[in-house]
DRENLUM-264512 format. One record per atom (N, C-alpha, C): x, y, z. Coordinates in Angstrom, 1 decimal. Example, Ala and Ser with C-alpha at 12.3 -4.5 7.8 and 13.67 -1.06 7.14 Angstrom:
2
+--------+--------+--------+
:     xx :     yy :     zz :
+--------+--------+--------+
:   13.2 :   -5.7 :    7.8 :
:   12.3 :   -4.5 :    7.8 :
:   13.2 :   -3.3 :    7.8 :
:   12.8 :   -2.2 :    7.1 :
:   13.7 :   -1.1 :    7.1 :
:   12.9 :    0.0 :    7.9 :
+--------+--------+--------+
//
This chain:
207
+--------+--------+--------+
:     xx :     yy :     zz :
+--------+--------+--------+
:   92.0 :  111.9 :  130.7 :
:   92.9 :  112.9 :  131.2 :
:   92.6 :  114.1 :  131.8 :
:   92.5 :  114.3 :  133.2 :
:   92.1 :  115.6 :  133.4 :
:   92.9 :  117.0 :  133.2 :
:   92.3 :  118.1 :  132.7 :
:   92.9 :  118.8 :  132.1 :
:   93.1 :  120.0 :  133.8 :
:   94.2 :  120.7 :  133.4 :
:   94.3 :  121.5 :  134.7 :
:   93.6 :  122.8 :  135.0 :
:   92.9 :  122.9 :  135.5 :
:   91.9 :  123.5 :  135.8 :
:   91.2 :  124.3 :  137.3 :
:   90.9 :  126.0 :  137.5 :
:   90.4 :  125.8 :  138.7 :
:   89.0 :  125.4 :  139.1 :
:   88.8 :  124.9 :  140.0 :
:   87.6 :  124.3 :  140.3 :
:   86.5 :  125.6 :  140.5 :
:   85.9 :  126.7 :  139.7 :
:   85.3 :  127.4 :  140.2 :
:   83.7 :  127.4 :  138.9 :
:   83.2 :  128.5 :  139.1 :
:   82.2 :  128.0 :  138.3 :
:   82.3 :  128.9 :  136.6 :
:   83.3 :  129.6 :  136.9 :
:   83.4 :  130.4 :  135.5 :
:   84.2 :  129.5 :  134.6 :
:   85.3 :  128.8 :  135.2 :
:   86.0 :  127.7 :  134.9 :
:   85.0 :  126.7 :  134.0 :
:   84.2 :  126.1 :  134.9 :
:   83.0 :  125.2 :  134.6 :
:   82.4 :  125.9 :  133.1 :
:   82.3 :  126.8 :  133.7 :
:   81.4 :  127.4 :  132.4 :
:   82.2 :  127.7 :  130.5 :
:   83.5 :  128.0 :  130.9 :
:   84.4 :  128.1 :  130.0 :
:   84.6 :  126.4 :  129.1 :
:   84.9 :  125.5 :  130.4 :
:   85.2 :  124.3 :  129.9 :
:   83.9 :  123.9 :  129.5 :
:   82.7 :  124.1 :  129.7 :
:   80.8 :  123.6 :  129.0 :
:   81.6 :  124.2 :  127.5 :
:   81.6 :  125.4 :  127.2 :
:   81.4 :  125.9 :  125.8 :
:   82.7 :  125.1 :  125.0 :
:   83.9 :  125.1 :  125.9 :
:   84.7 :  124.2 :  125.1 :
:   84.2 :  122.6 :  124.5 :
:   83.8 :  122.2 :  125.4 :
:   83.5 :  120.9 :  125.1 :
:   82.3 :  121.0 :  124.0 :
:   81.6 :  122.1 :  123.9 :
:   80.3 :  121.7 :  122.8 :
:   80.9 :  122.3 :  121.2 :
:   82.4 :  123.5 :  121.3 :
:   82.5 :  123.7 :  120.2 :
:   83.6 :  122.1 :  120.0 :
:   84.4 :  121.8 :  120.7 :
:   85.2 :  120.5 :  120.5 :
:   84.3 :  119.3 :  119.8 :
:   82.7 :  119.3 :  120.4 :
:   82.1 :  118.1 :  119.5 :
:   81.8 :  118.6 :  118.3 :
:   81.3 :  120.0 :  118.2 :
:   80.9 :  120.4 :  117.3 :
:   81.8 :  120.4 :  115.7 :
:   83.4 :  120.7 :  116.4 :
:   84.3 :  120.0 :  115.4 :
:   84.6 :  118.8 :  115.0 :
:   84.5 :  117.8 :  115.8 :
:   84.5 :  116.3 :  115.7 :
:   83.4 :  115.9 :  114.5 :
:   82.3 :  116.3 :  114.7 :
:   81.1 :  115.9 :  113.8 :
:   81.6 :  116.5 :  112.6 :
:   82.0 :  118.0 :  112.5 :
:   82.5 :  118.4 :  110.9 :
:   83.7 :  117.9 :  110.5 :
:   84.7 :  117.5 :  111.5 :
:   85.8 :  116.7 :  110.8 :
:   85.3 :  115.3 :  110.3 :
:   84.7 :  114.5 :  111.6 :
:   83.8 :  113.4 :  110.9 :
:   83.4 :  113.3 :  109.5 :
:   82.2 :  114.7 :  109.2 :
:   82.1 :  114.3 :  107.7 :
:   82.4 :  115.1 :  107.3 :
:   83.7 :  115.3 :  107.0 :
:   84.6 :  115.6 :  106.1 :
:   85.5 :  114.2 :  105.9 :
:   86.0 :  113.5 :  106.8 :
:   86.3 :  112.3 :  106.9 :
:   85.7 :  111.3 :  106.0 :
:   84.5 :  111.4 :  106.0 :
:   83.4 :  110.4 :  105.4 :
:   83.6 :  110.8 :  104.1 :
:   83.3 :  112.3 :  103.5 :
:   83.3 :  112.4 :  102.5 :
:   84.7 :  112.2 :  101.2 :
:   86.1 :  112.2 :  102.5 :
:   87.2 :  112.6 :  101.8 :
:   87.6 :  110.7 :  101.2 :
:   86.7 :  110.2 :  102.4 :
:   86.9 :  108.8 :  102.0 :
:   86.2 :  108.3 :  100.5 :
:   85.3 :  109.2 :  100.4 :
:   83.9 :  108.5 :   99.6 :
:   84.7 :  109.0 :   98.4 :
:   85.7 :  110.0 :   97.8 :
:   86.0 :  110.8 :   97.1 :
:   87.3 :  109.8 :   96.9 :
:   88.1 :  109.5 :   98.0 :
:   89.4 :  108.7 :   97.6 :
:   88.9 :  107.4 :   97.3 :
:   88.4 :  106.6 :   97.3 :
:   87.6 :  105.2 :   96.9 :
:   87.3 :  105.1 :   95.6 :
:   86.6 :  106.4 :   95.4 :
:   86.3 :  106.4 :   93.8 :
:   87.6 :  107.0 :   92.5 :
:   88.2 :  107.7 :   93.2 :
:   89.2 :  108.3 :   92.4 :
:   90.0 :  106.8 :   92.3 :
:   90.1 :  106.1 :   93.4 :
:   91.4 :  105.1 :   93.6 :
:   91.2 :  104.1 :   92.1 :
:   89.8 :  103.5 :   92.2 :
:   88.8 :  102.7 :   91.7 :
:   89.1 :  103.2 :   89.6 :
:   88.7 :  104.7 :   89.8 :
:   89.3 :  105.1 :   88.4 :
:   90.8 :  104.9 :   87.6 :
:   91.3 :  105.1 :   88.9 :
:   92.9 :  105.5 :   88.4 :
:   93.3 :  104.0 :   88.3 :
:   92.8 :  103.0 :   88.8 :
:   93.2 :  101.8 :   88.5 :
:   92.3 :  101.0 :   87.3 :
:   91.2 :  101.3 :   86.7 :
:   91.1 :  100.9 :   85.4 :
:   91.7 :  101.8 :   84.6 :
:   91.9 :  102.7 :   84.7 :
:   92.3 :  103.5 :   83.8 :
:   94.0 :  103.5 :   83.6 :
:   94.9 :  102.6 :   84.7 :
:   96.3 :  102.8 :   84.1 :
:   96.0 :  101.1 :   83.2 :
:   95.1 :  100.3 :   83.8 :
:   95.1 :   98.9 :   83.1 :
:   95.0 :   99.3 :   81.5 :
:   94.3 :  100.2 :   81.5 :
:   94.0 :  100.9 :   80.1 :
:   94.6 :  101.3 :   79.5 :
:   95.6 :  102.2 :   80.1 :
:   96.9 :  103.0 :   79.6 :
:   97.9 :  101.7 :   79.2 :
:   98.3 :  100.6 :   80.3 :
:   99.1 :   99.8 :   80.4 :
:   98.5 :   98.8 :   79.2 :
:   97.4 :   98.8 :   78.6 :
:   97.6 :   97.7 :   77.6 :
:   97.8 :   98.3 :   76.1 :
:   97.1 :   99.7 :   75.9 :
:   97.5 :  100.6 :   75.0 :
:   99.1 :  100.9 :   74.8 :
:   99.7 :  100.6 :   75.7 :
:  101.1 :  101.3 :   75.7 :
:  101.6 :   99.7 :   75.4 :
:  101.3 :   98.8 :   75.4 :
:  101.9 :   97.7 :   75.2 :
:  101.5 :   97.1 :   73.7 :
:  100.7 :   97.4 :   73.3 :
:  100.3 :   97.7 :   71.9 :
:  101.1 :   99.0 :   70.9 :
:  101.3 :   99.5 :   71.7 :
:  102.3 :  100.7 :   70.8 :
:  103.7 :  100.3 :   70.9 :
:  104.3 :   99.5 :   71.9 :
:  105.1 :   99.1 :   72.2 :
:  105.5 :   97.5 :   70.8 :
:  104.9 :   97.2 :   71.1 :
:  104.5 :   95.8 :   70.0 :
:  104.9 :   96.3 :   68.7 :
:  104.2 :   97.8 :   68.2 :
:  104.5 :   97.7 :   66.7 :
:  105.3 :   98.5 :   66.6 :
:  106.2 :   99.2 :   67.6 :
:  107.4 :   99.8 :   67.7 :
:  108.4 :   98.8 :   67.2 :
:  108.5 :   97.8 :   68.2 :
:  109.4 :   96.8 :   67.8 :
:  109.1 :   95.8 :   66.3 :
:  107.9 :   95.9 :   66.1 :
:  107.7 :   95.4 :   64.5 :
:  108.2 :   96.1 :   63.4 :
:  108.4 :   97.3 :   63.5 :
:  108.9 :   98.5 :   62.8 :
:  110.5 :   98.2 :   62.9 :
:  110.7 :   98.3 :   64.0 :
:  112.7 :   97.8 :   64.2 :
:  113.3 :   97.1 :   63.7 :
:  112.1 :   95.7 :   63.2 :
:  112.2 :   94.2 :   62.6 :
:  112.6 :   94.6 :   61.2 :
:  111.7 :   95.7 :   60.4 :
:  111.4 :   95.7 :   59.5 :
:  112.2 :   97.2 :   58.6 :
:  112.7 :   97.5 :   59.8 :
:  113.7 :   99.2 :   59.2 :
:  115.2 :   98.6 :   59.7 :
:  116.0 :   99.2 :   58.9 :
:  117.3 :   99.7 :   59.0 :
:  117.5 :  100.4 :   60.4 :
:  118.3 :  100.1 :   61.5 :
:  118.9 :  100.7 :   62.8 :
:  118.7 :  102.3 :   62.6 :
:  119.5 :  102.4 :   61.5 :
:  120.1 :  104.1 :   61.2 :
:  119.3 :  104.7 :   60.2 :
:  118.5 :  104.0 :   59.2 :
:  117.6 :  104.6 :   59.3 :
:  116.5 :  104.9 :   60.3 :
:  115.8 :  104.6 :   61.2 :
:  115.0 :  104.8 :   62.1 :
:  115.3 :  105.4 :   63.1 :
:  116.6 :  105.9 :   63.6 :
:  117.0 :  107.1 :   63.9 :
:  117.1 :  108.1 :   63.7 :
:  117.3 :  108.2 :   61.8 :
:  117.4 :  109.3 :   61.4 :
:  115.8 :  109.8 :   61.3 :
:  115.2 :  109.0 :   61.2 :
:  113.3 :  109.2 :   61.2 :
:  112.9 :  110.0 :   62.8 :
:  113.6 :  109.3 :   63.4 :
:  112.8 :  109.8 :   64.3 :
:  113.7 :  111.2 :   65.6 :
:  114.8 :  111.4 :   64.4 :
:  115.5 :  112.6 :   64.8 :
:  114.8 :  113.4 :   64.2 :
:  113.9 :  113.4 :   62.7 :
:  113.7 :  114.4 :   62.3 :
:  112.1 :  114.9 :   62.2 :
:  111.7 :  113.8 :   63.6 :
:  110.5 :  114.0 :   63.4 :
:  110.0 :  115.0 :   64.4 :
:  108.8 :  116.1 :   63.8 :
:  108.3 :  117.3 :   64.0 :
:  107.1 :  117.3 :   64.6 :
:  106.5 :  116.1 :   65.0 :
:  105.4 :  116.0 :   66.4 :
:  106.0 :  116.6 :   67.4 :
:  104.8 :  118.0 :   67.7 :
:  105.1 :  118.6 :   69.0 :
:  103.7 :  118.4 :   69.5 :
:  103.8 :  118.1 :   70.7 :
:  102.7 :  118.1 :   72.4 :
:  103.3 :  119.1 :   72.6 :
:  101.8 :  120.0 :   72.8 :
:  101.8 :  120.9 :   73.9 :
:  100.7 :  120.5 :   75.1 :
:  101.4 :  121.1 :   76.1 :
:  100.8 :  120.0 :   77.5 :
:  100.9 :  121.5 :   78.6 :
:   99.4 :  122.1 :   78.7 :
:   99.1 :  123.3 :   79.6 :
:   98.6 :  122.6 :   81.3 :
:   99.2 :  123.2 :   81.7 :
:   98.9 :  122.6 :   83.5 :
:   98.1 :  123.5 :   84.2 :
:   97.5 :  123.1 :   85.0 :
:   96.3 :  124.2 :   85.6 :
:   96.5 :  123.3 :   87.3 :
:   95.1 :  124.0 :   87.9 :
:   94.9 :  123.3 :   89.3 :
:   93.4 :  123.6 :   89.0 :
:   93.0 :  122.2 :   89.6 :
:   91.4 :  122.2 :   89.9 :
:   91.5 :  122.2 :   91.8 :
:   90.1 :  122.6 :   92.0 :
:   89.2 :  122.6 :   93.0 :
:   88.9 :  121.6 :   93.9 :
:   89.7 :  120.4 :   94.8 :
:   89.0 :  119.3 :   95.2 :
:   88.6 :  119.7 :   97.1 :
:   87.6 :  119.9 :   97.3 :
:   87.3 :  119.9 :   98.4 :
:   88.5 :  121.5 :   99.1 :
:   89.2 :  121.1 :   99.6 :
:   89.9 :  122.2 :  100.1 :
:   91.8 :  122.0 :   99.3 :
:   91.5 :  120.8 :   98.7 :
:   92.8 :  120.2 :   97.8 :
:   93.2 :  120.8 :   96.4 :
:   94.4 :  121.1 :   96.0 :
:   94.3 :  122.0 :   95.0 :
:   95.3 :  120.0 :   93.8 :
:   94.5 :  120.1 :   92.9 :
:   94.4 :  119.0 :   92.5 :
:   95.3 :  119.2 :   90.9 :
:   96.3 :  118.6 :   90.8 :
:   96.7 :  119.1 :   89.2 :
:   95.9 :  118.6 :   88.0 :
:   95.7 :  119.7 :   87.1 :
:   95.0 :  119.4 :   85.8 :
:   95.7 :  119.5 :   84.4 :
:   95.6 :  118.7 :   83.4 :
:   96.7 :  118.9 :   82.7 :
:   95.6 :  118.8 :   81.1 :
:   96.0 :  119.7 :   80.3 :
:   95.2 :  120.0 :   78.9 :
:   96.1 :  119.5 :   78.0 :
:   96.4 :  118.5 :   77.0 :
:   97.3 :  117.8 :   75.9 :
:   96.7 :  118.1 :   74.8 :
:   97.5 :  118.8 :   74.4 :
:   97.2 :  119.3 :   72.6 :
:   98.0 :  119.0 :   71.9 :
:   97.5 :  118.7 :   70.4 :
:   98.8 :  118.7 :   69.3 :
:   98.3 :  119.4 :   68.5 :
:   99.1 :  120.2 :   68.0 :
:   98.6 :  120.8 :   66.6 :
:   98.5 :  120.3 :   65.3 :
:   97.2 :  121.0 :   64.9 :
:   96.5 :  120.4 :   64.1 :
:   97.4 :  120.1 :   62.2 :
:   98.2 :  120.9 :   62.5 :
:   99.7 :  120.7 :   61.0 :
:  100.7 :  119.9 :   61.3 :
:  100.6 :  119.8 :   62.4 :
:  101.8 :  119.0 :   62.9 :
:  102.3 :  117.4 :   62.0 :
:  103.1 :  117.0 :   61.5 :
:  103.7 :  116.0 :   60.6 :
:  104.8 :  115.4 :   61.2 :
:  105.3 :  114.1 :   60.7 :
:  105.7 :  113.6 :   61.4 :
:  107.6 :  113.5 :   61.0 :
:  107.6 :  114.7 :   60.1 :
:  108.8 :  115.3 :   59.6 :
:  109.7 :  114.1 :   58.8 :
:  109.5 :  113.1 :   58.6 :
:  110.2 :  112.2 :   57.9 :
:  110.0 :  111.8 :   56.6 :
:  110.8 :  111.0 :   55.9 :
:  110.3 :  110.9 :   54.8 :
:  109.7 :  109.3 :   54.5 :
:  108.3 :  109.1 :   53.8 :
:  107.9 :  107.7 :   54.1 :
:  108.3 :  107.0 :   52.8 :
:  109.3 :  107.4 :   52.2 :
:  109.8 :  106.2 :   51.6 :
:  111.3 :  105.3 :   52.2 :
:  111.6 :  105.4 :   53.7 :
:  112.6 :  105.0 :   53.9 :
:  111.8 :  104.5 :   55.4 :
:  110.7 :  104.7 :   55.7 :
:  110.1 :  104.2 :   57.0 :
:  109.2 :  103.6 :   56.6 :
:  108.5 :  102.1 :   57.4 :
:  107.4 :  101.3 :   57.1 :
:  106.1 :  102.0 :   57.9 :
:  104.7 :  101.7 :   57.7 :
:  103.7 :  101.8 :   58.1 :
:  103.6 :  101.3 :   59.0 :
:  104.5 :  100.4 :   59.4 :
:  104.3 :   99.8 :   61.4 :
:  104.6 :  101.0 :   62.0 :
:  106.0 :  101.9 :   61.6 :
:  106.6 :  103.1 :   62.5 :
:  105.2 :  104.0 :   62.2 :
:  104.5 :  104.1 :   61.5 :
:  103.8 :  105.4 :   61.5 :
:  102.6 :  105.0 :   62.6 :
:  102.4 :  104.0 :   62.4 :
:  101.3 :  103.1 :   63.5 :
:  101.8 :  103.4 :   65.0 :
:  102.9 :  102.6 :   65.2 :
:  103.3 :  103.0 :   66.6 :
:  103.7 :  104.7 :   67.0 :
:  103.6 :  105.4 :   66.4 :
:  104.2 :  106.7 :   66.6 :
:  102.7 :  107.3 :   66.9 :
:  101.5 :  107.3 :   66.1 :
:  100.1 :  107.3 :   65.9 :
:   99.7 :  106.9 :   67.5 :
:  100.1 :  105.3 :   67.7 :
:   99.7 :  105.0 :   69.1 :
:  100.4 :  105.9 :   69.8 :
:  101.1 :  105.8 :   70.7 :
:  101.5 :  106.1 :   71.4 :
:  101.3 :  108.2 :   71.5 :
:  101.3 :  108.2 :   70.3 :
:  100.6 :  110.0 :   70.7 :
:   98.8 :  109.7 :   70.9 :
:   98.4 :  108.7 :   70.6 :
:   97.1 :  108.6 :   71.3 :
:   96.9 :  108.3 :   72.6 :
:   97.6 :  108.0 :   73.2 :
:   97.7 :  107.5 :   74.8 :
:   98.5 :  108.5 :   75.5 :
:   98.9 :  109.3 :   74.5 :
:   99.5 :  110.3 :   75.7 :
:   98.6 :  111.7 :   76.7 :
:   97.0 :  111.7 :   76.0 :
:   96.3 :  112.3 :   76.4 :
:   95.8 :  111.5 :   78.1 :
:   95.5 :  110.2 :   78.1 :
:   95.3 :  109.2 :   79.0 :
:   96.7 :  109.2 :   79.9 :
:   97.5 :  109.0 :   79.7 :
:   99.0 :  109.1 :   80.5 :
:   98.8 :  110.4 :   81.5 :
:   98.2 :  111.5 :   81.0 :
:   98.1 :  113.2 :   81.8 :
:   97.0 :  112.8 :   82.2 :
:   96.1 :  112.1 :   82.1 :
:   94.7 :  112.2 :   82.9 :
:   95.0 :  111.2 :   84.2 :
:   95.9 :  110.1 :   83.9 :
:   96.2 :  109.3 :   84.9 :
:   97.6 :  109.7 :   85.8 :
:   98.4 :  110.7 :   85.5 :
:   99.2 :  111.5 :   86.0 :
:   98.4 :  112.1 :   87.1 :
:   97.0 :  112.9 :   86.7 :
:   96.5 :  114.1 :   87.6 :
:   95.4 :  113.1 :   88.7 :
:   94.7 :  111.7 :   88.3 :
:   93.9 :  110.6 :   89.1 :
:   95.3 :  109.9 :   90.1 :
:   96.2 :  110.1 :   89.6 :
:   97.1 :  109.2 :   91.3 :
:   97.7 :  110.5 :   92.0 :
:   98.1 :  111.8 :   91.4 :
:   98.0 :  112.9 :   92.4 :
:   97.0 :  112.9 :   93.4 :
:   96.1 :  112.7 :   92.3 :
:   94.8 :  113.3 :   93.6 :
:   94.7 :  112.4 :   94.5 :
:   95.2 :  111.0 :   94.4 :
:   94.9 :  110.0 :   95.0 :
:   95.7 :  110.3 :   95.9 :
:   97.1 :  110.6 :   96.0 :
:   98.4 :  111.2 :   97.0 :
:   97.7 :  112.3 :   97.6 :
:   97.7 :  113.0 :   97.2 :
:   96.8 :  114.6 :   98.1 :
:   95.3 :  113.4 :   98.9 :
:   94.5 :  113.8 :   98.3 :
:   93.3 :  113.0 :   99.1 :
:   93.8 :  111.9 :  100.3 :
:   94.7 :  111.1 :  100.0 :
:   95.4 :  110.3 :  101.0 :
:   95.9 :  110.9 :  102.1 :
:   96.5 :  111.8 :  101.9 :
:   97.5 :  112.4 :  103.1 :
:   96.3 :  113.3 :  103.7 :
:   95.3 :  113.9 :  102.7 :
:   94.4 :  114.8 :  103.7 :
:   93.8 :  113.9 :  104.5 :
:   93.2 :  112.7 :  104.0 :
:   92.7 :  111.5 :  104.7 :
:   92.9 :  111.3 :  106.3 :
:   94.3 :  111.5 :  105.7 :
:   95.1 :  110.9 :  107.1 :
:   95.4 :  111.7 :  108.5 :
:   96.0 :  113.2 :  107.9 :
:   95.5 :  114.3 :  108.2 :
:   94.3 :  114.5 :  109.2 :
:   93.1 :  114.4 :  108.1 :
:   91.9 :  114.4 :  109.1 :
:   91.3 :  113.6 :  110.0 :
:   92.1 :  112.2 :  109.6 :
:   92.2 :  110.8 :  110.8 :
:   92.2 :  111.0 :  112.0 :
:   93.7 :  111.9 :  112.2 :
:   94.5 :  112.2 :  113.4 :
:   93.4 :  113.3 :  114.0 :
:   93.2 :  114.5 :  113.7 :
:   92.7 :  115.2 :  113.9 :
:   91.2 :  114.8 :  114.9 :
:   90.2 :  113.7 :  113.8 :
:   88.7 :  113.3 :  114.8 :
:   89.5 :  112.7 :  115.8 :
:   90.5 :  111.5 :  115.6 :
:   91.0 :  110.8 :  116.9 :
:   91.3 :  111.2 :  118.0 :
:   92.0 :  112.5 :  118.2 :
:   92.6 :  113.6 :  119.0 :
:   91.4 :  114.2 :  119.5 :
:   90.3 :  114.9 :  119.0 :
:   89.0 :  115.0 :  119.4 :
:   88.5 :  114.0 :  120.1 :
:   88.2 :  113.0 :  119.3 :
:   87.2 :  111.9 :  120.0 :
:   88.1 :  111.3 :  121.3 :
:   89.7 :  110.8 :  121.2 :
:   89.8 :  109.9 :  122.2 :
:   90.9 :  110.5 :  123.4 :
:   91.0 :  112.3 :  122.6 :
:   92.3 :  112.9 :  123.9 :
:   90.9 :  114.0 :  124.4 :
:   90.7 :  114.7 :  123.5 :
:   90.4 :  116.4 :  124.1 :
:   88.5 :  116.5 :  124.7 :
:   87.7 :  115.7 :  124.3 :
:   86.6 :  115.6 :  124.1 :
:   86.6 :  115.0 :  125.8 :
:   87.1 :  113.5 :  125.9 :
:   86.9 :  113.1 :  127.1 :
:   88.2 :  113.4 :  128.3 :
:   88.6 :  114.1 :  127.6 :
:   89.6 :  115.2 :  129.0 :
:   88.6 :  116.4 :  129.2 :
:   88.2 :  116.9 :  128.8 :
:   87.3 :  117.9 :  128.7 :
:   85.9 :  117.7 :  129.6 :
:   85.4 :  116.3 :  129.3 :
:   83.9 :  115.4 :  130.0 :
:   85.0 :  115.4 :  131.7 :
:   85.9 :  115.0 :  131.3 :
:   86.3 :  114.6 :  132.8 :
:   86.6 :  115.7 :  133.8 :
:   87.1 :  116.7 :  133.0 :
:   87.4 :  118.2 :  134.0 :
:   86.0 :  118.7 :  134.4 :
:   85.0 :  118.4 :  133.5 :
:   84.1 :  119.4 :  134.1 :
:   83.2 :  118.4 :  135.3 :
:   83.4 :  117.3 :  134.9 :
:   82.8 :  116.1 :  136.1 :
:   83.7 :  116.3 :  137.4 :
:   84.7 :  116.4 :  137.6 :
:   85.3 :  117.0 :  138.2 :
:   85.5 :  118.4 :  138.8 :
:   85.2 :  118.9 :  138.4 :
:   84.4 :  120.5 :  138.8 :
:   83.5 :  120.7 :  139.2 :
:   82.3 :  120.0 :  138.3 :
:   81.2 :  120.0 :  138.9 :
:   80.8 :  119.3 :  140.7 :
:   81.6 :  117.9 :  140.5 :
:   81.7 :  117.7 :  142.2 :
:   82.6 :  118.0 :  142.9 :
:   83.4 :  118.9 :  142.9 :
:   84.2 :  119.4 :  143.5 :
:   83.3 :  121.3 :  144.2 :
:   82.5 :  121.5 :  143.1 :
:   81.9 :  122.3 :  143.4 :
:   80.3 :  122.0 :  144.8 :
:   79.8 :  121.1 :  144.0 :
:   78.8 :  120.2 :  144.9 :
:   79.4 :  119.8 :  145.7 :
:   80.5 :  119.7 :  146.1 :
:   81.2 :  119.1 :  147.8 :
:   81.2 :  120.6 :  148.8 :
:   81.6 :  121.8 :  148.0 :
:   82.2 :  122.8 :  148.6 :
:   80.5 :  123.3 :  148.8 :
:   79.8 :  123.2 :  148.0 :
:   78.3 :  123.7 :  148.7 :
:   77.9 :  122.9 :  149.4 :
:   77.9 :  121.6 :  149.6 :
:   77.6 :  120.8 :  151.0 :
:   78.4 :  121.4 :  152.3 :
:   79.3 :  121.8 :  152.1 :
:   80.3 :  122.1 :  153.1 :
:   80.1 :  123.7 :  153.4 :
:   79.9 :  124.0 :  152.8 :
:   79.1 :  125.8 :  152.7 :
:   77.7 :  125.2 :  153.6 :
:   76.7 :  124.4 :  153.1 :
:   75.3 :  124.2 :  153.3 :
:   75.6 :  123.7 :  155.4 :
:   76.7 :  123.1 :  155.7 :
:   76.8 :  122.4 :  157.0 :
:   77.3 :  123.2 :  157.6 :
:   78.2 :  124.1 :  157.3 :
:   78.6 :  125.4 :  157.9 :
:   77.4 :  126.2 :  158.2 :
:   76.6 :  126.3 :  157.4 :
:   75.5 :  128.1 :  158.1 :
:   74.6 :  126.9 :  159.1 :
:   74.4 :  125.6 :  158.8 :
:   73.4 :  125.1 :  159.5 :
:   74.6 :  124.6 :  161.0 :
:   75.3 :  124.8 :  160.9 :
:   76.4 :  124.5 :  162.4 :
:   76.1 :  126.3 :  163.1 :
:   76.3 :  127.1 :  162.4 :
:   76.0 :  128.5 :  163.0 :
:   74.6 :  128.7 :  163.4 :
:   73.4 :  128.9 :  162.6 :
:   72.6 :  128.8 :  163.0 :
:   71.9 :  127.9 :  164.1 :
:   72.8 :  127.0 :  164.2 :
:   72.2 :  126.2 :  165.4 :
:   72.8 :  126.8 :  166.4 :
:   74.1 :  127.3 :  166.8 :
:   74.9 :  128.0 :  167.5 :
:   74.0 :  129.3 :  167.8 :
:   73.7 :  129.7 :  166.9 :
:   72.9 :  131.2 :  167.1 :
:   71.5 :  130.8 :  167.8 :
:   70.9 :  129.7 :  167.4 :
:   69.7 :  129.7 :  168.5 :
:   69.9 :  128.9 :  169.8 :
:   71.0 :  128.3 :  170.1 :
:   71.6 :  127.9 :  171.4 :
:   71.9 :  129.2 :  172.2 :
:   72.0 :  130.1 :  171.9 :
:   72.4 :  131.5 :  172.1 :
:   71.5 :  132.2 :  172.4 :
+--------+--------+--------+
//
């Protein structure tokens, strides 16, 4: 689609400069799109592998917990869990990935933290289940980081793709078409001017 522009040399010069900038911007965005895609696919692969690992560890922990419930009295388990003093410290930060701020989590378990319940009314299977759940928490946080990163990269990738397409299929072709139109129009005006000058010269010679 041709842009609305007056067919003069000043406008032609402006459009040519704009076309150079548009093509340069298109190349930069195309490079960014390729880098985003590379990082996106890598992160998707890592997140998928980590999710499978986390789900497998959670399944083991859940089976240990179910086994403990069968071995213990229901009220004793509820009391044991109610008095648990295990504390998890979660620190949230942000990490710069290209121009995106991806969340970064750090999980810490205080060294002196204990279960907080009496061991004579609980089973070793409950201790094992809680240890397994505690061990998977850092991986859960890492998985949350990665999956949020996948969402952010996907959104940025889509935004960049739209910009690349707008430049490639709309702006650059429109500028090129307008430049051709103005160039043709100026050439036509030059020919008309040259023709008039030749007629004037002929009339002058005739007199």
